[in-house]
N, C-alpha and C positions, 0 to 999 in steps of 0.2 A: 487795232494791227495784229497780226498773228505772233502767237510766240514764238520765240526761238527755241528750236529742236535740240541743239547742243548744250546750251547752258542748264545747269541744274537748276532745279526751281528755288524760289528765295523763301525761306521759312519765316514766317511772321508769327509770334505768340500774341495772342488776342487774351488781355486781362483786364478785368475791373471789379468793382463792387457788385454783388447783387443788386438788381433792379436798376442799374444803369442803362439797359438796352443793349446789352454785350451780345445775346444769342440772335436779338434781331439785326445787330450790325453784322455777324458774322453771316447769316443767312443772305443779307443783301450783297454782301461781298462774294459769296461762293454760290449762290443759287442752289441748284439740285446738284453741284458737282461735290457732294462731301460725304464720306463715310464716318460710321459710328462704331464703338467698341470700347473696350476698357483697357485701361493701362494695365501691363503686365503686374500680377501681385496685388492689386489694389482694386476696389470695387467701383472708384470714381470713373464716369463716362469720359470717354476720349473722342471728341470731336475734330475731324481733319478735313478740311476743304480746299478743292482744287480752284483756280482762278487764273485769268493771265491779262495784263495791260500793260502798256507801254513798252511792248515788244518783250516782256519776261514772264515766266511762268512763276506763279506764287504759290504756296502751300500753307494755310492758314491753321494753327492749331488753336482751337477753343479752348482757353485753361477753366477749371472750375472758377466760379464767381467766388470772390474771397475779399474781407475788408483788411486783409495784412498778409505779410509774407513771413508772419511768425508760427511756424509750423507745430501743431498739437497732436496731429495723428497722420498715419501714412497717406491719407487721402490729400490732406493739405500740404505733404512734402512733395507731391506731384508737382505742384506749380513751381514750387523753389526748384526742384532737380530739372524741369524743363528749362527754367531761365537760366540755370546755371549750367546747362548743357550736358548735365549727368543722367538724363532718361534716354535708356536705348531705344524706347519706342517711337522717339520722333527726333528728328535733327536738331543740333544746337540753333536757336533762332537767330537769324540776321539782323531782326528787327523786332523790336516790342511795340506793340499797339496796345495803347493804355485808353481805355474808355471811360470817362468820368460825366457824373450829373451836373449840368451848368447850373442847376437850382439849389446844389449842394456841395459847392466846389471845395471850402474848407475840408470836409472829411474825406471826401474823394481823394483828395492830394495826398493824405496819408499813405496810400499804397503807393502813390505815384513816388513818393520821395524814396521808397524803399528799392522801387524797380530802377530809378536812375541811379542809385548806389552801386548797381551792378555794373554799370559803365557800358552797356549795350546801346547801339543806335535805337532811339525812342520817337515815336510819334503820339501826340496826345489828341485824342477824338472827344470833342466837346460836345457831348449828346444833350438832347432836350434843351435846346436854347430857346425853343418856343414857350416851354413852361417856366423857363426863367424868366423870359419877358412878362408872362403873365403875372408872376410874383412880384414884378416891379423890380428886377435885377438887370442891371446892365453891365457888360462885361468889356476891359479893354484887351481884346485878343493879342495884339500886338506886343503890348508891355507885358502880359504874361508868357508870351514866347521868349521875349528877351531875357527875362528872369530866369525861366526854365532853361535856357538854351537849347530848346527843341522846338520843333514845329508844331503849332497848335491849329487844328482845323475843327471848325465848328460845322456840325452835321445835326439833320434830323433822321435818324437811322430808319424809322417806320414810313417815314416818305420819300425816302432814297434822296434826301437834299444833302447836298455836300460830298457825295462819293467820288465825284470826279476830281475836286481839290484833293481828298484824302489818299484816293490813288496815287496821284502825283507826289505827294509827301511820303508816301510809303517808298515808291520807286527811286526818290532821290535820296533817301535816308540810307539806302544800302551802301552807297559810296561815300557817306558821311562820317567822318571820323567822331567819336564821341569819349568821353572822358568822364569818371565815376564824380557822381555828386559830392563835393566837400561833404565829410562827415560832421553831421549837426551835434554829435555828443562831445561832453565836456573832455578837456585834454588827458584827464587821470583815466577815463574810458578808452580813450584811443591809445593811451601807452599800452595799456592791458591787451588791448586788441593786436598792436604790435609785436608783443612779445609771442601771443599764441600764433601769430602768423610765421615768426622767426623760428617757431618751434615744429611748423610744418602743416598747421592747420590753413588750408586755401580753398577757395578764396576768402578774402577779408571779410566779405558778408557772412560766412558760415561761422568766423571765428567770432562777430559780433552776436550771431545767434546763439552760439554756445554759452557766451556769459550771461545773454538775458533769458535762455531757458531755464525756468525754475519747475517747471511741470515734470521733467525728467524724461522727456521723450527723445531729445537727441542724445542724450545719454545712453539710452537703450539701442538706439540706432545704429546700423552698421554703415560707418562714414569713414572713407579712405583718408588715411592720415590722423585718425582720431583715434586713440588707445586709452589704455588705464592710466598712462602718465599724463596725458591731455587733459582727463577729467579732475586728476588731483590738480594739475595747474589752474584749471577753471576755477575750483573751489578755493583756492588759495587767493586767485584775482579777486573773487567776490568778496573775499574778506578783506582784502586792502581796499576795494572801493568802498565798503561798506564803513570803513575807520575813515575813509576820506570825505564821508558824506554824501556819496552817490549813491542813490536810491535802486535797486534792481529787482525787478524790472521797470518799475515805474518811469525811471530815467528815460526811455524811449519815448514814450507818449509824451512828456514834457518837452524833449527837444525837438521832436517831429512836429508836435502842433505849434511851437515857438517857430521853427522854420516856415510852415505854413502861413502863419500869420505874418511873417515879413515878406513872403512872395505875392502873398494877396493884398497887402497895404495898397489901397490908393488904384487897383484895376477893377475894381465892381464898386457899384453904388447899390443901396436897396431903397427904395421909397419909403420912408418912415411911415406914413400915414396911407398905407395900402390897404383897400377893402379886402375883407376877408375872402381868401380866393374861393372857386369851384370846389376843388377838393376839400377843404376844410369844412365847408357847407355840406357836403354829401356826407363826410365822415360824422357830422353831429349825428346823422340818423344810422349810418350804415355801421358804426362801431359802437352804438348805444348798447347797454348791456340787455334791452328787453326788445327794443324796436330793431337793433341789428340782429339779434337772434331770429327773431320773425322773418326778417327778410331772408336771412341765411337759410333758414328752414324752408322759406318757398322755393330759393333758387335749389337747394340740393333735391327738393321733390321735383321739380322739373326737369333738372338734369337726369335723375335717377329713373323717372317715369320715360324719358325720351330715350334712354339707352335701351328699355325695354321694347316700347312701341314702335319709335321711329324705325328703330333696325329691323324690326320684325318683317316688314315686306321684305326688304333685302335678304335677309335670313331665310325667308320662305321661297324666294327666288332662288337662291343657291341650293336649297334642299330639291326644289324643283328640277333644277340642271342635274342635280346628281341622281334623281329619280329617272329623268329622262336618259341619260347617260347609261343607268343599269338596266332599263328596258331594251336601249340598243345592243347592249352586250349580251342580254338574254335572247335576243333576236337572232343575232349573229353568230352565237358560239352554241354549242349543245352542251346540257350540264356537264359537269366535269371540273377538275382542278383548277384548270386554266380560266374558266368562267367564273367560278368562286372565287378566285384570286383577284381578278379584275374588279369584282362587284364588291364583296367583302373585304378586300385589301385596299386594292388602288382607289377605287372611286370614294368608298366610305372612308379611307385614310387622307387624301386630300380635302374631301368635303368636311371631315371634322375638323380640319383646320380653317379652311376658308369660313366655315358657318359664323366663325369669331370676328370675322372681318368687320361687319358692319356695327356690331357693338364697338370695338374699338373706334372705328371712325367717328362714331356719334360721341363716344365718350372723350375721346381727345379733341375733337371740334368744340365742345363745351370748355374742356381744360383750357385750351389755346386761347379761346376768347378771355375767359375769366383770367388768365395770367398776363395777357397783353393789355387788358384793360386797368388791370391794376387791383380787381376786387379778390384774387386769391390770397394776397398777404392778409387782408381784413378777416376771409374766412379763417385763417389759421390763427389769426389773433383771438377771434372770438372763440374757439375750439380749444385754445391752448389750457385754459384752467380745469375743464373736465378732462383732457387726455392725459395732463400732467399727473394724475390722481394715479395713472396705472403705469406710470414710467414712460410716457409718449410724450410729445409735444403736438402742438395745434396742427402742425404740416402732415401728421399722420392721418388725420380724419378723412381728408379726400380719396386719400387710395384706399383705405378701409370701406369707406361708402360705395366707391365705385365697384369693389370686389363683389358687392351683392348681386351686379350684373354678370360679371366674370372676373374671377381671380387674375387672371393673365393681364388685363389692362390695368387693374389695381396694383400689382408688383411693378409694372412698367411705371405707372404713376408716381411710385414711391421717389422716383430719382428726384423729385424737387426736394427730398429732405436732404439738408447737407449734412447733419450729424450722422455718422456711419452706425454707430450702435442704433439710433433711433430708427435709422433707414432698415437696418439688419431686421429688428424686431418687427417692425412694420411688415416686413417681406414675409417673415415666418408665421406671422399669425393671419395675414391676408386671406389664406386659402380656408380658414375657419369661418369666413361669412358665407352664408349658403347662397352660392350662386344660381344661375338660373339652369344650369345642367342639372341640378339636383330636382328642380320641379316637376319632372315626368315621374321620378320614383315616389315623391310625395302625393303627386295626384293621384296614381294609380293605387298605392295602398290606402291612404286615406278615402279614396272613393270606396274601395272593396270591403274595407274591415273596421273604418270608423262609424259608429252608428249616428243616424241622421237626428240627434236631438238639439234642441233648442232650450237655451235659457233666457229667463225675462221676455220671451217671445221674439227676440231678435239675435242674441248671440248664438250662432252654431257652432257644436261640438268640432264639425269639421274644420270651421276656420280658426278655432282657438288650437287644434293640434297642428294645423299649418304655421300660425304664430309661433307656436311654442318651439317648432324646427329652427325658426329663424333665430328665436330667442337663445337656443342651446348653443348656436354659434358664437354668438356675441358673447354670451357669459363665459364658454370656453376661452375664447380669445382675450376675454379681461384677465382671467386667471393665468394663462401661459404668459401673458406679457409681463405680469407682476413676478412670475416664478423665474422669466428669462434674466429679467433685470436684476435679481438677486443671487444668480447663479452664473450660468456661463457666459451672459452679456450683462455683466454687473454695470451697474451705474444707475443714479437716480435720474428723475426727470431732468432732461437737458435745459438751461437756461434759454429761454425763449427770446431771442433778440433779432427783430426783423423790421427792417425799414418800410413803412407806407410809401409806396410810389405814388406819383401823381396820376390821378386818373386821365386816361387817352381813349380814345376810339382805336379799337384793334384794327391791325391792318389786314384786311382779306387774304392779300397774297402769302403773308405770313403765316396765317392760320391754316390756310390751305395746304401750304408746305409743311407745317410740322405735322398736320394729321396725316398725309401722304409718307411723310418720312416713319412714323410710328407705324403705320400701316404695314408697310414694306420690311420694317425692323421686324416686325413679328410673324411675317411670313417666312422670312428668310432665317430667324433664329428659333421659332418654334416646329416650322413646318418639317423639316427633315427628320427630327427625332420622332415626332407623333406618326409620322407616315411609316417610319420605320419599326416602331412599337406595334402600331396596327397590324402590318404585314405579319410581325413574329406571333400575335396572338390569334390571326388568323390561321397560320400554318399550324399553332399547337391545338387548335379546335377543329381543324380538318384531317390531321394525320395522325396516327394510320388510319388509312381506308381501307379496311379489310371487310367485304361483303360476308365473310364467315361470321362476324359478329352480329350480323342481321337477322330478325326473325324471317325464315325462308317466305312464310305466309305474306309478310308486307312486301317482299320483294316481287311476289308472284301477283300479288293485288296491284302493285305498281306497274307492271308488265301488261296485264289484262287491262287496266284502265287506260295506259297509254295507246293501246291498239284499238280499245274501243273509241277514244277520242280521233284517232286518224280516220278511222270509217266515217265519224259523225262530220268532221270536217270536210268530207267529200260529198257528205248529203245535201240535202234540200234545205234552205233557211229555216222550215217551218219545225225543224228540230233543233232549235236554238236552246229552248228550255232543256231539253234533256241532255245537250251539250254543258250546259252550264253545271248541271247536277254532277256530271261526270267531272267537270274541272274542280269542284269544291271536294268530291270523293278523293281525285288524285292529290290536290294540296294537302287533304288530311293526311293520307298516306305518306308523302312524301316528308310532311311534318314529322310522323314517328319516325321514319327511317333518318331523318336527319338528327332526332333526339337520340337513337340509337346510336349512330356514328359518333355523335358529340360524347354519348358514355364512355366510349372505349377511346377515345382520343386522348392525347396528352393532357389537355386540358380537363377533360372529363375524369381522367385518373387522379389528376391533382385535386380536383375537388372532391373524389372520394377519398384521398389521402388526408385531406384536412377536416374531413367530416368529424371527427372526435374532437377536434379543436373548436369546431362553430357549434356543436351540440348543444353547449351552455348558452349559445344564444338563440337556440330554439330553431337553428336552421337544419336542414339536410344538406347531402352533397352537392344538390341542384344549386340550392342557394348559394353554397360555399364557390361553386363553380362560376355562377354569375358574377360575384363580388370579384373572383380573379382575373374574369374576362373583362370586367369593366375598368381595369387598370388604365388603358389608354385614355377613357373619358367615362365620366358616370353614366351617361345615356345609353352605353351600350348593355348595361344590366337588363333594359327592358327588351330588347330584342334577344338577347341571351336566354331569358327568362322564357320567352316565347318558343324558342327553338328546344330548350331542354324540357319544356312541358308540353313537349309534341305539336307544336302549332306549326303550319306552313309559313313560308317567309311573308307572303302577302298579309296573312292574318295576324301576324305577329305585331304589326302596328296599330292593330286596333286594341286600344287599352280596355274596352268593356268586355271582348272577346278574352282577353288575357286574365281579367279579375275574375271572370267567372271560372277559367280553367284552374286558377290559383286557389279559388275556393274550394274545388274539388280534389285538390292533390293531397296524396297519402303518403305516409311513411311506407318503405318497401317491406320493412320487417313487420310491424305492427298494424298496418292498414290503418291507424288513425291519420285524422287531417292533420297536414302540415301546417296550415296558415291559420292563424288566429288574431286578435288584437294586439297581445303582447307580442307576437312574433312580427307583425306588420311593424309596430312601434320599433322593436329591435333594429329590424333593417333600416327603417328611417332615421334612427338615431346613428347608427352605423354610418350610412352616407351623409349625414350632416356634419360628420366629424372626420371623416377618413381623408385621405391624400389620393383617391384615384382619378388622378389627371395626370397624364404624362407631358401634356402641353405646358401646365401649369409647371412641374418639377424642372421640364427645358428651360423655362423662361426664366425661373429662379436660379438655375444655374448660371444662365447668361449673366443676370443681373448680380449676382455676388460672386461671379468669375470663380466659381469652385463647385465640386460635387458634394463637397463635404454637407453644404446647408440643405440642399434637396434632400440628400439622404437622412440626414436629422430629422428632418420635416416630415419625412414617408413614414419614420420609425415613430416618432413621437404620436403623430395624429392617428396612425393603427393603431396603436396601443391604446390611445385615448377612446378612439372610436370602438374598439374590441370592449373595453371595461364599460363604456358607456352603454352598450347594446346590452352586454350581458345583465348588468345591474336593472337596465330596463325590462329585459324578459323575466328575470328571477323574480323582480318585485311586482311586475303585471302578473304573474302566473299567481301569486298568493291571492291577490283579488280574483282572478278566476276559479281558483280552486273554493274561495270561500263562498 
């Protein structure tokens, strides 16, 4: 039935433990009608979905997965603020939808008890009832609903079973009056809570949290009605409770699990002699220290290679479309600012964004399958021991691994990390992984300047150099993670607590929806900025366009060759060879003219301005200019070097031609060759460690909800790249000199 256009939408807050199918249920209820963003001031993701049923519109807010409503960080406080109606980004919930795992009911009801204490209308979705049945668990849903005094609906979110009944329960709950759950705490604790409420701490649940919070987080948070006098009162209350024998904060776990035991008594039965389940049998192999690690390595190799090779045809297709569009523009428009803007600015800007899409689709296809089938939790468990040594947890491994293909999906994949500090450090070091965008730089310089030597008849020096470039990023990321954990993002490796969910077949529609959602999110978030930056760099490299700065003989040669080509184009086909020769000559002249224009452009002058700074790296102004131009994307450095070193636009795509030209390049002052092996290694080390990728910084800004961290990343990576390149060149020249 169509929803009413006059009544405001009903706000439903969806909450549950991790791995209970919360995201699957959210997608099942909302489909494609959802938007993704960040809550103001925090990095936690906000999902809001729109749907309608029973003649009403519903707005469903997907809250962060949580085991408890006991906030220990700003991110965890979001769920509490939303449920209390204190979050400006969303309306106060009219209904709370709790989702629990039917096969692990006792632990899941801990969070439910906290939600019920808030006194908002609540509906309980009992998910994975099929998994509970496989484990020999039977449940009396009517008895559970009677004891909780809320609707309880059995669902299988991945198969869309039970959604009709769930929607009916949500629609009915709006008009249902609800009273808070009677406090499970002892009388002495309740008396202290009442005193805090009388002093102005409201609601009651917040007063409980202040008494139980021994981490000091709530004491530092800005909470209305809570001042210095309140904190003094809390300290005195804790002393009285301690004297009365009430342990803080352990009393909450004791009382709530006692309540859970009373609620679940007699409503479910478990077969005592149940045969070992399929999940347990699979985990005997997949979580084994050695067998599990081998299988994990196999899965990672398949995913890693697929991101490169499966996406390659689609990336090539996008490149072909970009080239086709560029050729059309070249046919339609005469040389000039407009044509250059459309080709070098608009087409290359949009194409530079879209070329990442196939990688993102493939990566998130694998991640969605691994998450939905239950294997991702096992992978994080296996890698936790290794990652904890550098101050991270096992959940950081997948985002860092995927960053070898592209840091953008790697940073976006860090959303699976709940710990905010762990997630932040992972985001800050992800760009140090050598992504595929660095490969053109490595391939060009290794092919041109690294000798073709072999050791033991098999191991090649070129291959070792390529491996070293990847290893540099890994070592640097390890060191940076250790430093960050001991300085600005202080903290030891976070304790790794993760429930291993049961295995299940991934839902194809869920997987496809997540892939499309991430792909569109990437285009929407990164596309605008990378496009804008590309236009700015184009303008800096194109203007000022003063013909007086160009060698008159080159301009005369261009005019002569264009006139000759016009005549040849009108001639008979037998002069094709002569036409091709003139086209090659014209391309060479145009390349030289483009190089001179670039020298006197804003970008070229910037390169000359920084030449004293890059000389210790073995670079001249032209290499520095290419480094500046590569800010939007590292791949730009190849085309920029081609133009700077007097290559035409067509020839700049040929790495062989560019390699030969680089070998002949000379310093303008001394006439000595610019490039040698130390210079090539210096450039590769710089691009292995630098942050020359505007789209990565843009996505980092969106994921951290601040420009502070992208700016910090750009500065620390640029300094690291500069120092690494300088040491590489200076040490390398010692060997050359010797």
